[in-house]
C-alpha positions, 0 to 999 in steps of 0.5 A, a space after each residue: 542733196 544739198 547741206 542744211 544751211 548753218 546759222 549764222 555765226 556769233 560774234 560772241 560765240 565760241 567759233 568767233 572768238 577763238 579765229 578773232 584770238 588766233 588772227 590776233 596770236 599772229 599778229 603779236 608774234 610778227 609785232 613780238 619778232 619785229 621787237 626782238 629783231 631791233 633788240 638783240 640786232 643791237 648788239 649784234 651789230 656792235 659785235 660786228 661793225 664795231 668800227 661803224 658803230 662807234 661812228 659820230 653822228 651828231 655828238 652820239 655814237 651810232 650805237 646811243 643814236 639808235 638806242 637812245 633816240 630811235 628805239 623809243 619812237 620805232 617801239 611806239 611805230 610797233 605798238 600804233 600797228 599792232 593796234 590798228 592791225 588789231 582793230 581791224 581784224 576785229 572789225 573784219 570778222 564784225 564785218 563779216 558775221 554782219 554779211 552772213 546774217 544779211 545775205 540769209 
């Protein structure tokens, strides 16, 4: 016997929202992990490679170049990637639901 076809998922249903939130949580954890690696990596680099991090580049030590000049754009890139990927996840979920409604 064939199982009875289930009704197409509604984009306002709990299951749809739970699925979307779970995917966005994974994305959030990945972005937060990337940020934490950068944030905690700089002191670690200073500790492990003090001579290298004291190298002067453009009038700054490498530490201050990374912290004062490169860190902020890096955070912007993480935010930009998060927003792009989050929107793509939402669009994929809606397309999946729309495809299931059209197919039935």
